N, C-alpha and C positions, 0 to 999 in steps of 0.2 A: 709048669707050673702044676701046682696041686689039683687034683680033680675035685668039683663038688660033690659032696654026698647026695644021694638020690633023696632024701628027706629035705635036705636044704633046698635043692633043686624044685623039689614038688611046692614047697611054701614060696618059694620065689616067683615060680609059675603062677600060683594063685594071687599071691599080692599084686603081681603085674597085671594080672588079666581084670580083676575089678577094679583097681585104682584106673587102669585104662579106660574102662568103661565110665567112670566118674569124670575122668579129665577129658574125655571124647565130648560128651556132652557140654563142658564149661570151653573147650575150644571151639566149638561150633558156633556158641554165640560169639566169642571173640573173633572168629574168621568172618563171620557176616557183618557185624559192627565195624570190624576193621576195613573190610571192603568197601562198605557205604561211605566210611569215612574217607578212605583213599580216593574214591571216585564219586563224591558228591556233587561236581560239577557236572557230570554226565546224567544225573538224575533230577530231572525237573522237579519231579514230586516231593523231593526232599526240601526243596527251596522254594516255596511259593512267595514270591516278592511282590509286595504291593506298595507303590510309591505315589503320592499325591501331593499337591500343593492346594492349601484351602485359604480362603481370606479369614485372617485373625489379627486384631490389633492388640498389640501388648507393648509396653514400654519397657523393654529391657535395661535393667540397671547396668550401669559400669562396674559396680564393684560385686563381686561374689557373696561378700558379708550382707548384702542388701537384699539377698533373694535367700527364700526359705524353702525347704521340702513340701511344706503345705502350699506355697504357691504354685509350686511345679504340679501338685496333685489338681490343685484348681483348674490349670491350664487344661491337664488331660482330661478332666470332667468336661470342661468348656468342649474339648474337640470331639468328645463322645467316648472316652475310653474310661475303663475303670481305674479309679484312683488307688485303688488296693493294689494294682499292677505296678505301682511306682517302684523304681530301685534307686536311682540317684540322678544327680543333675551336675552338669558342668558349665561354667559361664567363662569363656576366653576370648579375646580379642573382638567382642561383641556380637558373640553368638552363643544363645543359651540352647544347650543340649539337655533334652530330657530323656532319660532311658527307662523302658519298662519290661513287662514281662512280653515274651514271643519277638524278643529283638525287636521291639518297638524303640524307635526314635524319633524324636519330635524336635525339630530345629526352628529357631526363630532368630532372626537377627536385627540387630539395631536400625531403626529407622524404616524397617520391612513392615508391610501390612499384610504379611501372608507366613503361614507356617508350612514347612517342609516336613512331611510324615512319611516314614518307610517303617514297614513291619515285614517280617519273614516268619511266615507259619511253617512248621514241620510236624509230620505225623507225630504223636506222642510216643509211641513205640520206638521210632527211629531214633528220636530225641535220647530217650533212656539208654538205648544201645549205645549210642555216642558219647554219653554221659560216663559210661563204664572206663574209656579210655581216658578219660580227664582226671580220674581218682577223686569222685565227689565227697567222700569223707572217711573218717578213720575206721570204720566198720569195713569198708571196702577195700582199705588198706591191707587190713589183718585177713580179709579174705582171699586176697591177691596173694599175700605171702604164703598163705596155708595152699593155695593152689600150686603156687611155685615149688613148694617142699613137696606135694604130692607127684609134681611132673619131674623133680630130680629122682624121686624113688622110682618111678615108672622108667626113668632114663637108665638108672642103675640096672634096675632088675631084668629090665630088657637086655641090657648089655651082657648081663650073666646068664641069662638062659642058654644061648649058643655057644658050645664049648670048641676048642680048638680052632683049627685055621681059618673056619668061617666065623669065629667068634670076634671078641674084642680085641684079641692079641695077633688077629688075621687081617682077613678082608674087611671084617666088621669095624675093625679099628680105622682102618684107611679110609671108610667111607664117612666114619664119625669125623676124622679129621678133615675130610672135604667138605661136610657139613659145616663146619666152623669156619672153615677159611673161603667158602664161597661168598656169604654175606660180608665178610671183612673186606675181600677183593672188590666188591660191588660198592662198598661204601668208599674205599679208598680210591676207585678210579673216578667215582661221582664228585669228591671233594675237590 
């Protein structure tokens, strides 16, 4: 293989170095949020769940068309919650479910004189980190694609920096191949 000129090698190293610094910061955020997302059950502080049953009389309509968002917001206010936190409602099989912010769910069943209320509170910072993995909007898609491109450049420049038997056409290439095969093997064994 043709040797890389010293000038190209110099700029390859500089590109690799500075893009690696940027990518390291982004990766640290992804690592922390990914770890917390994978292990949320082990961290009680991430899911502070509150469940309660309160006395509340409401005649649940049989048909979804007979119920409105305004009525759902009134129920929220009656139960001490901010109507501005209202998101949506469902009415199915005699059970009215009202969903609000902070994973609030209010359920009222036909004929029942009680309301079941469940809320899950999470620290806002951890919720924001968690949202990064769920692609919240187009801006995040563009940012993620730019990060992907930067990562590819870091990988390519990193592979080109080390020449000869220790580089991509020697042991380095074998390790890259192992790095690709390990997650595929784990996935294949897990499925």
